[in-house]
C-alpha positions as CSV (number, residue, x, y, z in Angstrom):
1,M,37.6,71.1,-42.2
2,K,39.3,74.2,-40.6
3,E,39.7,72.8,-37.1
4,K,42.8,70.7,-36.3
5,N,41.2,68.3,-33.9
6,W,39.8,65.2,-35.4
7,Q,37.7,62.3,-34.3
8,V,37.9,59.0,-36.1
9,Y,35.3,56.3,-36.3
10,K,36.2,53.0,-37.9
11,F,33.4,50.6,-38.7
12,G,34.3,47.0,-39.5
13,G,32.6,44.6,-41.9
14,T,30.1,43.2,-39.4
15,S,28.8,46.7,-38.5
16,L,28.2,47.2,-42.2
17,A,26.7,43.8,-42.9
18,D,23.4,44.9,-44.3
19,G,20.9,47.7,-44.5
20,T,19.9,47.6,-40.9
21,C,23.6,47.7,-39.7
22,L,24.2,50.7,-42.1
23,E,21.3,52.5,-40.7
24,R,22.7,51.9,-37.2
25,V,26.2,53.3,-38.3
26,C,24.4,56.4,-39.9
27,A,22.7,57.0,-36.5
28,L,25.9,56.7,-34.6
29,I,27.6,59.2,-36.9
30,H,24.7,61.6,-36.5
31,E,25.1,61.3,-32.7
32,N,28.7,62.4,-32.8
33,S,29.1,66.1,-32.0
34,S,32.5,66.7,-33.7
35,S,32.6,69.1,-36.6
36,N,35.7,67.2,-37.8
37,L,34.8,63.6,-38.0
38,I,36.6,61.1,-40.2
39,V,34.7,57.8,-40.9
40,V,36.8,54.8,-42.0
41,V,34.9,51.7,-43.3
42,S,35.8,48.2,-44.1
43,A,34.1,46.2,-46.7
44,M,30.6,44.8,-45.8
45,A,30.8,41.4,-44.0
46,G,32.3,38.7,-46.1
47,V,33.0,40.9,-49.1
48,T,36.8,40.7,-48.8
49,D,36.7,37.0,-48.5
50,S,34.5,36.8,-51.6
51,L,36.9,39.2,-53.5
52,S,39.8,36.9,-52.4
53,K,37.9,34.0,-54.0
54,V,37.4,36.0,-57.1
55,L,41.1,36.6,-57.3
56,Q,41.9,32.9,-56.7
57,T,39.4,31.7,-59.4
58,K,39.8,34.7,-61.7
59,N,36.0,34.8,-62.2
60,L,33.2,36.7,-60.7
61,E,31.1,33.7,-59.5
62,P,32.2,34.0,-55.8
63,I,31.0,37.7,-55.6
64,K,27.6,37.1,-57.1
65,P,25.7,36.6,-53.7
66,F,27.2,40.0,-52.6
67,M,26.1,41.6,-55.8
68,A,22.6,40.7,-55.0
69,L,22.9,42.0,-51.4
70,Y,24.3,45.2,-52.5
71,Q,21.5,45.8,-54.9
72,Q,18.9,44.9,-52.2
73,T,20.7,47.3,-49.7
74,I,20.7,50.1,-52.2
75,E,16.9,49.6,-52.8
76,K,16.2,49.4,-49.0
77,L,18.2,52.5,-48.0
78,I,18.5,54.9,-50.9
79,K,15.3,56.7,-52.1
80,N,16.9,59.4,-54.3
81,P,16.7,58.0,-57.9
82,A,19.9,59.8,-59.0
83,A,21.8,58.4,-56.1
84,V,20.5,54.9,-56.8
85,R,21.5,55.2,-60.4
86,S,24.9,56.5,-59.5
87,L,25.5,53.7,-57.0
88,E,24.4,51.0,-59.5
89,D,26.3,52.6,-62.4
90,S,29.6,52.8,-60.4
91,F,29.1,49.3,-59.0
92,A,28.6,47.8,-62.5
93,S,31.6,49.8,-63.7
94,D,33.8,48.3,-61.0
95,I,32.6,44.8,-61.8
96,E,33.4,45.4,-65.4
97,K,36.8,46.6,-64.4
98,I,37.5,43.4,-62.5
99,Q,36.4,41.4,-65.5
100,Q,38.6,43.5,-67.8
101,I,41.6,42.9,-65.5
102,F,41.0,39.1,-65.8
103,D,40.5,39.3,-69.6
104,S,43.7,41.2,-70.1
105,L,45.8,38.8,-68.1
106,E,48.7,37.3,-70.3
107,S,50.7,35.5,-67.7
108,G,47.8,34.5,-65.5
109,Q,49.4,36.4,-62.6
110,L,47.9,39.5,-61.2
111,S,50.3,42.4,-60.2
112,H,50.2,43.9,-56.7
113,A,48.4,46.9,-58.1
114,E,45.7,44.8,-59.8
115,T,45.3,42.7,-56.7
116,S,45.0,45.9,-54.6
117,I,42.4,47.5,-56.9
118,I,40.2,44.4,-56.8
119,I,40.5,43.7,-53.0
120,G,40.0,47.5,-52.4
121,F,36.7,47.6,-54.1
122,G,35.0,46.2,-51.0
123,E,35.8,49.3,-49.0
124,V,35.0,51.5,-52.0
125,W,31.6,50.0,-52.3
126,S,30.9,50.4,-48.5
127,S,32.0,54.0,-48.5
128,R,29.8,54.9,-51.5
129,L,26.8,53.3,-49.9
130,L,27.3,55.1,-46.5
131,I,28.1,58.4,-48.0
132,S,24.8,58.2,-50.1
133,L,23.0,57.1,-46.9
134,L,24.5,59.9,-44.9
135,A,23.7,62.4,-47.6
136,E,20.0,61.2,-47.9
137,N,19.6,61.4,-44.0
138,N,21.5,64.7,-43.5
139,S,18.4,66.3,-41.9
140,Q,18.9,63.8,-39.0
141,D,22.5,65.2,-38.3
142,P,22.1,68.0,-35.7
143,L,25.2,69.7,-37.1
144,K,24.2,69.4,-40.8
145,R,27.7,68.6,-41.6
146,E,28.9,68.4,-45.1
147,I,29.9,65.0,-46.3
148,H,33.2,64.6,-48.2
149,E,34.9,61.5,-49.6
150,L,38.5,61.3,-49.0
151,N,40.1,58.7,-51.2
152,A,42.7,56.7,-49.4
153,Y,44.5,56.1,-52.8
154,K,45.2,59.8,-53.1
155,I,46.3,60.2,-49.4
156,I,48.3,57.1,-48.3
157,N,51.6,56.6,-50.0
158,V,52.6,52.9,-49.8
159,S,55.5,51.0,-51.4
160,H,56.0,47.2,-51.3
161,G,59.0,45.8,-49.3
162,D,60.2,42.3,-48.5
163,M,58.1,42.4,-45.4
164,G,55.0,43.7,-47.0
165,P,53.6,47.2,-47.5
166,I,55.7,50.2,-46.2
167,V,53.8,53.5,-45.5
168,D,55.6,56.6,-46.1
169,W,54.0,58.7,-43.4
170,S,55.6,62.1,-44.6
171,K,54.0,61.7,-48.0
172,S,50.8,60.4,-46.6
173,K,50.5,63.4,-44.3
174,L,50.9,65.7,-47.2
175,G,48.4,63.7,-49.2
176,F,45.9,64.1,-46.4
177,E,46.5,67.9,-46.3
178,K,46.1,68.2,-49.9
179,E,42.9,66.1,-50.1
180,S,41.3,67.9,-47.0
181,N,42.2,71.3,-48.4
182,N,40.3,70.4,-51.6
183,T,37.1,70.3,-49.5
184,T,34.9,72.7,-47.7
185,G,33.0,72.4,-44.5
């Protein structure tokens, strides 16, 4: 990440809806000729809505259809047993974390931080899956680029104001520089 010029791809939920869509995204990334490419992903189609329902009901029932789709997508796309295990284990851990948040509620109200964590899992799950798919198909990348995960929680500095989230761009720029300097390639 030595060059200063960046290209950014942003893929929305519909473009990540299933295994076929994820394969198409992977191919588009491999067609890009930039050595400094940032890929930003949304949650897979419908996942944010399902997580919102999970928040409303404070139970996992609304996310169960996605849980099955995620497992099927892993099985379709990822052939490396260690990568499959890692995806499955981290997903199970995240689901357990959601349940622990619900179990620990005393007031019945979720904090902004708890709500953000739960809603944010959709993007986390998409990024993990895409990173694993890109790593597995790296031989198809003409540039053989290294793949690095940049965690938005470590980069973007946000506070909550009366009108909603407020981004501190100076701190966010420093966060990006710090995270990108921790990688090679």
